C-alpha positions in Angstrom: 14.3 0.4 3.6 14.0 4.3 2.3 10.2 5.4 1.9 10.3 4.8 -1.7 10.9 0.9 -1.0 8.1 1.2 1.6 5.8 2.1 -1.0 6.4 0.1 -3.5 6.1 -2.7 -1.2 3.3 -2.2 0.9 0.4 -4.8 -0.7 -2.8 -5.2 2.3 -2.8 -8.8 4.1 -5.2 -10.7 4.5 -3.5 -14.4 5.8 -2.7 -15.3 9.0 -0.2 -13.2 11.2 2.5 -15.2 13.1 1.6 -16.0 16.9 4.6 -13.5 17.6 4.0 -10.4 19.8 4.5 -7.0 18.7 6.9 -5.2 21.2 4.3 -1.8 23.0 7.9 0.2 21.1 7.1 -1.1 17.6 3.1 -0.3 17.9 4.3 3.5 19.3 6.5 3.9 16.6 3.8 3.1 14.5 1.6 5.3 16.0 3.5 8.6 15.8 3.6 7.5 12.6 0.5 8.0 12.2 0.2 10.9 14.1 3.0 13.1 12.3 0.6 13.1 9.2 -0.7 16.1 7.9 -4.2 17.5 9.2 -6.4 19.7 7.7 -5.8 23.5 9.2 -4.0 21.3 12.0 -7.0 20.1 13.7 -5.4 17.1 14.3 -8.6 15.0 14.1 -7.2 11.7 14.5 -6.4 9.4 17.3 -5.5 5.6 17.6 -6.1 2.8 20.0 -3.1 0.2 19.4 -4.9 -3.1 20.8 -2.5 -5.9 22.3 -3.8 -7.3 24.7 -5.4 -11.4 23.9 -8.2 -10.9 25.5 -9.5 -7.2 23.9 -8.5 -8.4 20.8 -10.9 -11.6 20.9 -13.7 -9.5 22.1 -13.1 -6.9 18.9 -12.7 -10.5 17.0 -16.0 -11.3 18.5 -18.0 -8.5 16.8 -16.4 -8.3 13.6 -18.4 -9.8 11.1 -17.2 -11.9 8.1 -13.8 -12.4 10.6 -10.5 -10.8 9.4 -7.4 -10.7 10.9 -8.2 -13.6 13.5 -4.7 -14.4 14.0 -2.7 -10.8 14.4 -1.0 -10.1 17.6 -2.3 -6.7 17.7 -4.4 -4.0 16.1 -4.6 -0.7 15.9 -7.4 1.2 16.0 -8.0 4.6 14.1 -10.8 7.2 15.7 -11.5 10.6 14.0 -13.1 13.7 15.7 -15.8 15.6 13.3 -14.2 19.0 13.9 -14.8 21.6 11.2 -11.7 23.2 10.2 -12.1 25.9 7.1 -15.3 27.5 5.5 -17.4 24.7 7.9 -15.6 22.0 5.7 -14.1 19.0 7.7 -11.1 17.3 6.2 -11.3 14.0 9.0 -11.3 11.8 6.6 -8.7 13.2 4.3 -6.6 13.7 7.9 -7.4 9.8 9.1 -6.2 8.4 5.6 -3.1 10.1 5.8 -2.1 9.0 9.2 -2.8 5.4 8.4 -0.8 5.8 5.2 1.9 6.8 7.5 1.4 3.6 10.0 0.5 1.3 6.9 4.1 2.1 5.9 5.7 2.5 9.4 3.9 -1.6 9.3 6.0 -2.2 6.2 9.2 -0.8 7.4 9.1 -2.5 10.9 9.0 -6.0 9.4 5.4 -6.6 9.9 2.0 -6.5 7.8 -1.3 -4.9 7.7 -4.5 -4.1 5.9 -6.5 -1.2 5.7 -10.2 -2.2 6.9 -12.5 0.2 6.8 -15.9 -0.5 4.8 -16.3 -3.7 6.4 -16.9 -2.1 9.6 -18.8 1.0 8.9 -21.5 -0.3 6.2 -24.5 -0.3 7.0 -24.4 -2.8 10.4 -21.9 -0.2 11.7 -19.8 -2.9 13.4 -17.6 0.3 14.4 -20.4 0.8 16.9 -19.9 -2.3 18.5 -16.2 -2.0 18.3 -16.4 1.6 20.4 -18.2 0.7 23.1 -15.9 -2.3 23.7 -13.1 0.3 23.8 -15.0 3.0 26.1 -15.1 5.7 23.5 -17.2 9.0 23.7 -20.0 9.7 21.6 -17.6 12.5 19.8 -15.7 9.7 18.5 -16.0 7.9 15.6 -13.8 4.4 15.0 -13.3 4.5 11.3 -10.9 1.7 11.1 -9.0 -1.8 11.6 -5.2 -2.2 11.5 -4.5 -5.9 12.4 -0.4 -5.9 12.4 2.1 -8.8 12.7 4.8 -10.8 11.0 2.8 -12.2 8.1 2.8 -16.7 8.4 3.1 -16.3 4.0 4.2 -13.8 1.3 1.7 -11.1 0.6 -0.1 -11.6 -2.6 1.3 -9.0 -5.0 -1.7 -7.2 -7.3 -0.7 -6.1 -10.3 -0.9 -3.0 -11.0 -1.6 -0.5 -14.2 1.5 1.2 -16.3 2.0 4.3 -15.3 1.2 5.3 -18.4 -2.8 4.4 -18.3 -3.3 6.5 -15.3 -0.1 9.5 -15.1 -0.1 12.6 -17.3 1.6 15.3 -17.6 0.3 19.0 -18.5 -3.1 17.4 -19.2 -5.2 14.6 -19.7 -4.9 12.4 -23.1 -7.2 12.8 -25.8 -7.6 10.0 -28.2 
């Protein structure tokens, strides 16, 4: 699969996963893709923890309410440090977003599925803080995303996309 095929075939998967374990070598490949993403002023604010131990996965799932990815055999937790990069600007959100997108593409390339789970865990109830305690994160490290990884039990639903002409233009925004 080339990168353009991976981009076109990547979709959020919220279904059940097969119980097949994800080899550590695949998790390392996925994480390396994330770490290879661009980073504002090369501050490299993004870190990752792969979770493939069923007991640790279960502890994480117990604090995620409502539940998500209950059958995924592995997950990658995305961490960030809020470090100023340039003129007192922090690019942590851009850094971890680029890392997540790279990992989502690598996940599809390797034959797995996933879903970018962020708002659900970083909302006002701060599920991410409970997850951070389970993973022994230091105080200056924030858990911002949970990416389940596994082989889909069913085909992912493909949501419709608006046509190119409704969302992209050349040289200026179109006027009626």
